[in-house]
C-alpha positions as CSV (number, residue, x, y, z in Angstrom):
1,X,26.3,-66.9,9.0
2,X,28.6,-65.7,6.2
3,X,27.0,-64.4,3.1
4,X,28.8,-64.0,-0.2
5,X,29.9,-60.4,-0.8
6,X,28.0,-60.3,-4.1
7,X,24.7,-61.3,-2.3
8,X,25.3,-58.6,0.4
9,X,25.8,-56.0,-2.2
10,X,22.7,-57.1,-4.1
11,X,20.6,-57.0,-1.0
12,X,21.9,-53.6,-0.1
13,X,21.2,-52.3,-3.6
14,X,17.6,-53.7,-3.5
15,X,17.1,-52.1,-0.1
16,X,18.3,-48.7,-1.3
17,X,16.2,-49.0,-4.5
18,X,13.1,-49.9,-2.6
19,X,13.7,-47.0,-0.1
20,X,14.1,-44.5,-3.0
21,X,10.9,-45.8,-4.6
22,X,9.0,-45.4,-1.4
23,X,10.4,-41.9,-0.9
24,X,9.5,-40.9,-4.4
25,X,6.0,-42.3,-4.0
26,X,5.6,-40.5,-0.7
27,X,6.6,-37.2,-2.3
28,X,3.7,-37.5,-4.8
29,X,1.1,-38.1,-2.1
30,X,-0.6,-35.5,0.2
31,X,-0.3,-37.5,3.5
32,X,-0.5,-34.8,6.2
33,X,-1.1,-31.2,6.9
34,X,0.6,-29.3,4.0
35,X,1.5,-32.4,2.1
36,X,4.8,-34.3,2.1
37,X,7.0,-33.2,5.0
38,X,4.6,-30.2,5.3
39,X,6.4,-28.7,2.3
40,X,3.2,-27.5,0.6
41,X,4.6,-28.7,-2.7
42,X,3.7,-31.4,-5.2
43,X,4.7,-30.7,-8.7
44,X,2.1,-31.0,-11.5
45,X,2.2,-29.2,-14.8
46,X,-1.6,-29.7,-15.2
47,X,-3.0,-27.6,-12.4
48,X,-5.1,-24.7,-13.7
49,X,-4.3,-21.2,-12.6
50,X,-7.9,-20.0,-13.1
51,X,-11.4,-21.4,-12.7
52,X,-15.0,-20.3,-12.2
53,X,-17.1,-21.8,-9.4
54,X,-20.3,-20.5,-11.0
55,X,-19.9,-21.6,-14.6
56,X,-18.0,-24.8,-13.7
57,X,-14.9,-23.9,-15.7
58,X,-12.1,-26.2,-14.5
59,X,-14.3,-27.5,-11.6
60,X,-14.2,-31.3,-11.6
61,X,-16.7,-31.7,-8.7
62,X,-18.1,-30.0,-5.7
63,X,-19.7,-31.7,-2.7
64,X,-21.2,-30.4,0.5
65,X,-19.6,-31.4,3.8
66,X,-22.0,-31.2,6.7
67,X,-20.9,-29.4,9.9
68,X,-17.8,-27.3,10.4
69,X,-14.1,-28.2,10.1
70,X,-10.9,-26.3,9.4
71,X,-9.0,-29.6,8.8
72,X,-7.4,-29.9,5.3
73,X,-7.9,-32.9,3.0
74,X,-5.2,-35.6,2.9
75,X,-4.8,-37.9,-0.1
76,X,-3.2,-41.2,-0.8
77,X,-3.5,-42.5,-4.4
78,X,-7.3,-42.1,-5.2
79,X,-8.6,-41.8,-1.6
80,X,-9.2,-38.4,0.0
81,X,-9.9,-38.1,3.8
82,X,-11.4,-35.2,5.6
83,X,-13.0,-34.6,9.1
84,X,-15.9,-32.5,10.4
85,X,-17.8,-31.8,13.6
86,X,-21.6,-31.5,13.2
87,X,-23.4,-29.4,15.8
88,X,-26.6,-30.7,17.2
89,X,-27.9,-27.1,17.2
90,X,-27.3,-26.8,13.5
91,X,-24.8,-24.0,14.0
92,X,-21.7,-23.6,11.9
93,X,-21.1,-20.0,12.6
94,X,-17.8,-18.4,11.8
95,X,-16.5,-14.8,12.4
96,X,-13.7,-14.2,10.0
97,X,-11.5,-11.2,9.3
98,X,-8.8,-9.3,11.2
99,X,-9.9,-8.9,14.8
100,X,-8.5,-9.7,18.3
101,X,-11.6,-10.8,20.2
102,X,-11.2,-13.8,22.5
103,X,-14.9,-14.7,22.4
104,X,-16.1,-18.3,22.5
105,X,-19.1,-19.5,20.4
106,X,-21.0,-21.0,23.4
107,X,-22.5,-24.0,21.5
108,X,-22.9,-26.7,24.2
109,X,-25.0,-29.0,22.0
110,X,-24.2,-32.7,21.3
111,X,-21.8,-32.9,18.3
112,X,-21.0,-35.7,15.9
113,X,-17.3,-36.0,15.0
114,X,-17.1,-37.7,11.6
115,X,-14.4,-39.0,9.2
116,X,-15.1,-39.2,5.4
117,X,-13.2,-41.2,2.8
118,X,-13.9,-39.8,-0.7
119,X,-13.0,-40.9,-4.2
120,X,-10.7,-38.0,-5.3
121,X,-11.7,-38.3,-8.9
122,X,-15.4,-38.3,-8.6
123,X,-16.3,-36.9,-5.2
124,X,-18.2,-40.0,-4.3
125,X,-18.2,-40.8,-0.5
126,X,-16.7,-44.3,-0.2
127,X,-17.3,-44.5,3.5
128,X,-17.9,-42.4,6.6
129,X,-17.4,-43.1,10.2
130,X,-18.8,-41.6,13.4
131,X,-15.7,-41.3,15.5
132,X,-17.4,-39.8,18.6
133,X,-20.8,-38.3,19.6
134,X,-21.1,-36.0,22.6
135,X,-20.9,-32.5,24.0
136,X,-17.4,-31.0,23.2
137,X,-15.2,-31.0,26.2
138,X,-14.0,-27.5,25.4
139,X,-15.5,-24.4,23.7
140,X,-14.3,-23.1,20.4
141,X,-13.3,-19.6,19.3
142,X,-15.5,-17.7,17.0
143,X,-13.0,-18.3,14.2
144,X,-12.3,-21.9,15.1
145,X,-14.0,-25.3,14.7
146,X,-14.1,-28.6,16.6
147,X,-12.4,-30.3,13.7
148,X,-9.3,-28.3,13.3
149,X,-6.5,-31.0,13.1
150,X,-5.8,-32.4,9.7
151,X,-5.8,-36.2,9.4
152,X,-2.6,-38.1,8.5
153,X,-2.2,-41.3,6.4
154,X,0.6,-43.7,5.3
155,X,-1.4,-45.5,2.6
156,X,-2.6,-48.2,4.9
157,X,-4.1,-46.4,7.8
158,X,-5.6,-42.9,8.4
159,X,-5.5,-41.2,11.8
160,X,-8.1,-38.5,12.6
161,X,-7.7,-36.2,15.6
162,X,-10.4,-34.2,17.3
163,X,-8.3,-33.0,20.3
164,X,-10.3,-33.5,23.5
165,X,-12.6,-35.9,21.7
166,X,-9.7,-38.3,20.9
167,X,-7.4,-39.7,18.2
168,X,-8.8,-42.5,15.9
169,X,-7.0,-44.8,13.6
170,X,-8.9,-46.5,10.7
171,X,-7.8,-48.8,8.0
172,X,-8.5,-47.9,4.3
173,X,-11.8,-49.8,4.4
174,X,-13.1,-47.7,7.3
175,X,-12.6,-50.2,10.1
176,X,-11.6,-48.7,13.5
177,X,-8.2,-50.1,14.4
178,X,-7.7,-48.3,17.7
179,X,-8.5,-45.0,19.5
180,X,-6.7,-42.9,22.1
181,X,-8.2,-40.5,24.6
182,X,-5.7,-37.8,25.8
183,X,-8.3,-36.2,28.1
184,X,-9.4,-32.6,28.0
185,X,-7.0,-30.5,25.8
186,X,-7.6,-26.8,26.1
187,X,-5.5,-24.6,23.8
188,X,-6.8,-21.3,25.0
189,X,-4.8,-18.1,25.6
190,X,-2.1,-18.4,28.3
191,X,-3.1,-14.9,29.6
192,X,-6.6,-16.2,30.4
193,X,-6.6,-19.9,31.1
194,X,-10.4,-20.0,31.6
195,X,-11.0,-19.1,28.0
196,X,-11.3,-22.1,25.6
197,X,-10.5,-21.8,21.9
198,X,-10.2,-25.4,20.6
199,X,-7.3,-27.6,19.7
200,X,-5.6,-27.5,16.3
201,X,-2.3,-29.3,16.1
202,X,-2.4,-32.1,13.5
203,X,-0.9,-35.6,13.9
204,X,1.8,-36.8,11.6
205,X,2.9,-40.4,10.5
206,X,6.4,-41.5,9.8
207,X,8.2,-44.9,10.0
208,X,5.2,-46.6,11.5
209,X,4.9,-44.0,14.3
210,X,2.2,-41.4,15.0
211,X,3.5,-38.1,16.5
212,X,1.2,-35.8,18.4
213,X,2.2,-32.4,19.8
214,X,0.0,-31.2,22.7
215,X,0.9,-27.7,23.8
216,X,-2.1,-26.9,26.0
217,X,-3.1,-25.0,29.1
218,X,-1.7,-27.4,31.8
219,X,0.6,-30.4,31.2
220,X,1.8,-30.3,27.6
221,X,3.7,-33.1,25.9
222,X,5.1,-34.6,22.7
223,X,4.2,-38.3,22.2
224,X,5.1,-41.1,19.8
225,X,2.6,-43.9,19.3
226,X,2.8,-47.2,17.5
227,X,0.7,-46.8,14.3
228,X,-0.5,-50.4,14.4
229,X,-1.7,-50.5,18.0
230,X,-1.8,-47.0,19.4
231,X,0.6,-48.0,22.2
232,X,2.8,-45.2,23.5
233,X,6.4,-45.6,22.6
234,X,7.6,-42.5,24.4
235,X,6.1,-39.3,25.9
236,X,8.2,-36.2,26.6
237,X,6.8,-33.4,28.8
238,X,6.8,-29.9,27.3
239,X,6.6,-26.7,29.4
240,X,5.2,-24.1,27.1
241,X,2.1,-22.0,26.5
242,X,-0.8,-23.3,24.4
243,X,0.0,-23.4,20.7
244,X,-1.6,-24.6,17.5
245,X,1.4,-25.7,15.5
246,X,1.8,-29.1,13.9
247,X,5.2,-31.0,14.4
248,X,7.3,-32.1,11.5
249,X,9.8,-35.0,10.9
250,X,13.3,-34.2,9.7
251,X,15.3,-37.1,8.2
252,X,18.4,-36.0,6.3
253,X,22.1,-36.7,6.6
254,X,21.7,-38.8,9.7
255,X,19.5,-36.4,11.5
256,X,16.2,-38.0,12.5
257,X,14.3,-35.7,14.7
258,X,10.8,-34.3,15.4
259,X,10.9,-30.5,15.1
260,X,8.3,-28.4,16.9
261,X,7.4,-24.8,17.1
262,X,6.7,-23.0,20.4
263,X,6.9,-19.8,22.3
264,X,9.4,-20.5,25.0
265,X,10.4,-23.9,23.6
266,X,11.0,-24.3,19.9
267,X,13.0,-27.5,19.6
268,X,14.2,-30.8,18.1
269,X,13.6,-34.2,19.7
270,X,15.2,-37.5,18.9
271,X,12.7,-39.5,16.7
272,X,13.4,-42.8,18.4
273,X,13.6,-41.8,22.1
274,X,11.9,-38.4,22.5
275,X,15.1,-37.0,24.0
276,X,15.5,-33.2,23.5
277,X,18.3,-32.4,21.1
278,X,18.1,-28.6,21.0
279,X,15.9,-25.8,22.0
280,X,15.2,-22.1,21.2
281,X,13.0,-19.4,22.7
282,X,11.8,-16.0,21.9
283,X,9.2,-16.8,19.2
284,X,5.7,-15.4,18.9
285,X,3.6,-16.1,22.0
286,X,0.9,-18.2,20.3
287,X,2.7,-20.1,17.5
288,X,0.7,-21.6,14.7
289,X,3.0,-22.2,11.7
290,X,4.6,-25.6,11.2
291,X,8.4,-26.0,10.9
292,X,9.5,-26.6,7.2
293,X,12.7,-27.9,5.7
294,X,14.7,-26.9,2.6
295,X,18.2,-26.4,1.4
296,X,19.5,-28.5,4.3
297,X,18.0,-26.1,6.9
298,X,15.1,-26.0,9.3
299,X,12.9,-22.9,9.0
300,X,10.6,-21.9,11.9
301,X,8.6,-18.7,12.4
302,X,5.9,-17.2,14.6
303,X,4.3,-13.9,15.0
304,X,2.4,-12.6,17.9
305,X,3.0,-10.1,20.6
306,X,6.6,-8.8,21.1
307,X,8.4,-11.4,18.9
308,X,7.8,-12.0,15.2
309,X,10.9,-13.9,14.1
310,X,11.9,-16.2,11.3
311,X,14.8,-18.6,12.1
312,X,16.9,-20.7,9.6
313,X,18.5,-23.4,11.7
314,X,21.2,-26.1,11.0
315,X,19.7,-29.6,11.7
316,X,22.8,-30.6,13.7
317,X,21.9,-28.0,16.4
318,X,22.7,-29.0,20.0
319,X,21.6,-27.6,23.4
320,X,20.1,-24.1,23.9
321,X,20.7,-22.1,20.7
322,X,18.7,-19.1,21.8
323,X,20.2,-15.9,20.3
324,X,22.1,-13.6,22.6
325,X,19.8,-10.7,23.3
326,X,22.5,-8.6,24.9
327,X,24.4,-8.5,21.6
328,X,21.2,-8.1,19.5
329,X,22.3,-11.1,17.6
330,X,20.6,-12.6,14.5
331,X,23.0,-15.5,14.0
332,X,25.1,-17.9,16.0
333,X,26.7,-21.3,15.5
334,X,23.5,-23.0,14.6
335,X,21.2,-20.2,13.4
336,X,22.3,-19.3,9.8
337,X,20.0,-16.2,9.6
338,X,17.0,-14.7,11.3
339,X,14.8,-11.7,11.4
340,X,13.3,-10.2,14.6
341,X,10.0,-8.9,13.3
342,X,7.7,-9.4,10.3
343,X,7.0,-13.1,10.3
344,X,3.5,-14.6,9.6
345,X,1.2,-15.4,12.5
346,X,-1.2,-18.0,11.0
347,X,0.0,-19.2,7.5
348,X,3.1,-21.5,7.3
349,X,5.7,-20.2,5.0
350,X,6.3,-21.6,1.6
351,X,9.9,-22.4,0.5
352,X,9.8,-22.9,-3.2
353,X,13.0,-23.1,-5.2
354,X,15.5,-20.5,-4.0
355,X,12.9,-18.3,-2.2
356,X,11.0,-18.2,1.1
357,X,7.5,-16.6,0.8
358,X,6.2,-15.2,4.1
359,X,2.5,-14.2,3.8
360,X,0.9,-12.4,6.7
361,X,-2.8,-12.4,7.7
362,X,-3.3,-8.9,6.3
363,X,-2.0,-9.9,2.8
364,X,1.5,-8.5,3.1
365,X,3.9,-10.9,1.4
366,X,7.7,-10.8,1.7
367,X,10.0,-12.8,-0.5
368,X,13.4,-13.8,1.0
369,X,16.4,-15.5,-0.4
370,X,16.0,-18.8,1.5
371,X,19.7,-19.3,2.1
372,X,20.6,-15.8,3.2
373,X,17.5,-14.1,4.4
374,X,18.0,-11.2,2.0
375,X,14.7,-9.5,1.1
376,X,13.8,-9.9,-2.6
377,X,10.5,-8.0,-2.5
378,X,7.7,-6.8,-0.2
379,X,4.2,-6.6,-1.8
380,X,0.6,-7.0,-0.8
381,X,-2.2,-9.2,-2.0
382,X,-5.0,-6.7,-2.6
383,X,-8.3,-6.8,-0.6
384,X,-7.1,-9.6,1.7
385,X,-9.3,-9.1,4.8
386,X,-7.7,-12.0,6.6
387,X,-5.6,-15.1,5.7
388,X,-5.5,-18.2,7.8
389,X,-4.9,-21.0,5.3
390,X,-1.3,-21.8,4.3
391,X,-0.2,-21.5,0.7
392,X,0.8,-24.3,-1.6
393,X,2.9,-24.4,-4.7
394,X,3.2,-26.3,-8.0
395,X,4.5,-25.7,-11.5
396,X,5.9,-22.3,-10.7
397,X,2.8,-20.9,-9.1
398,X,1.8,-20.1,-5.5
399,X,-1.8,-20.7,-4.4
400,X,-3.1,-18.5,-1.5
401,X,-6.6,-18.6,-0.1
402,X,-8.2,-15.6,1.7
403,X,-10.7,-16.0,4.5
404,X,-13.4,-14.3,2.5
405,X,-13.1,-17.0,-0.2
406,X,-10.8,-15.9,-2.9
407,X,-7.9,-18.1,-4.2
408,X,-5.1,-15.8,-5.5
409,X,-2.6,-17.4,-7.8
410,X,0.9,-15.7,-7.7
411,X,3.8,-16.3,-9.9
412,X,6.8,-17.8,-8.1
413,X,10.2,-16.1,-8.5
414,X,11.9,-12.8,-7.7
415,X,9.2,-10.6,-9.2
416,X,5.7,-10.3,-7.7
417,X,2.9,-11.0,-10.2
418,X,-0.7,-12.0,-9.5
419,X,-1.8,-14.4,-12.2
420,X,-5.5,-14.7,-11.3
421,X,-8.0,-14.3,-8.5
422,X,-10.7,-17.0,-8.2
423,X,-13.7,-16.4,-6.0
424,X,-15.0,-19.6,-4.3
425,X,-18.2,-18.0,-3.1
426,X,-17.6,-19.4,0.4
427,X,-15.3,-18.8,3.4
428,X,-11.9,-20.5,3.4
429,X,-10.0,-21.4,6.6
430,X,-8.4,-24.7,5.5
431,X,-5.2,-25.1,3.5
432,X,-5.6,-26.8,0.1
433,X,-4.2,-30.1,-1.1
434,X,-2.6,-31.1,-4.4
435,X,-2.8,-34.6,-6.0
436,X,-2.1,-35.5,-9.6
437,X,-3.7,-33.0,-11.9
438,X,-6.1,-31.5,-9.3
439,X,-6.0,-29.1,-6.4
440,X,-8.7,-29.5,-3.6
441,X,-10.1,-26.6,-1.6
442,X,-12.1,-27.2,1.6
443,X,-14.4,-24.2,2.1
444,X,-16.8,-23.6,5.0
445,X,-19.5,-25.7,3.4
446,X,-17.9,-27.6,0.5
447,X,-15.1,-29.6,-0.8
448,X,-14.1,-28.5,-4.3
449,X,-11.9,-30.3,-6.8
450,X,-10.2,-28.0,-9.3
451,X,-8.6,-29.4,-12.4
452,X,-8.2,-28.8,-16.1
453,X,-10.8,-30.2,-18.6
């Protein structure tokens, strides 16, 4: 069938226009761990940089969330979703701070794994669903929970992941659409496979696909599922140690790939087929941070054991791009710059404007030129006794949460300046979410909406 050229051009223009609108809309949502494309950024000139949980200054609402969960909120339009695991023993114990114990909690009671849909403006619970009830298939670390993975949404569906207890897809009215059982998923230390710490990698949704990274003790994999049905589209085996990193979707300049962190296998996989495109080793031996994208580059870091690198990688990488150790290299054809030591272990880096902000668990923060790796400053957030949550950014400010419950607001830019320190009077392990004129913090016991009056 022959179409007039004018009609073809019109249809093409409409398609491009609708795609741009959809992309713009997506960038204003908070649909997955760390927001749009895990950037940690949604711009809003109305977010406050100070508040008081006791007096209520700039606190829109505060609601108690039963149980324990380190999952972050995700938000689409006015609906906020969050998950939790409620212990039958009533225990939600946490041991925070800087320590290296491998202890398990030892709570073998029946748990309820729940999903909440909440009105983001009022804090009203719109619906809640019991996804699963039973004794957890694995233990959790004393610093972990049984609801670590952050949900993901596309504005029509929300997927909630509880690791060994399954992946659940609901529509926006709370109806279960499908569920998927991946079996027992132990993400304990590779040095002691009998120790169980809990699963933490979050699912992501893009182009009607759900992507799950499962680096566990045993047979790891990366899998793509149909969002409407839960049917597997492809599954690619991964040979790596247990990790806690969330994958990310890169889609720029013709490169459509799933990028994952790892210890022996950082890599990029074809989004449509699951075929490996490139790989890289020599990261930290228990990677947690998520890959992030900026300035046309892929940034990946990890910090544990011998290696503590940051890599800035070209998205067109091919094959094994591991740096030549014999030459003590920090660059090659596809790695634009890297450092060998000093990267963060738990928090995912923020790349905001021209700068990459690398915050370590002990409060040490290093600011780099994102394009070159040149160090701009090295400073420290005072009295940080442990930082697990990843930072977020908006309107020229960086928001960092400490485990003991302080939210520290830092000015973005080449000079380090603390704007405020805001005690939340509760422990914080989850990364915050930004939507409209509010920022949402999930503490050990509460969900708190912060916004200007």
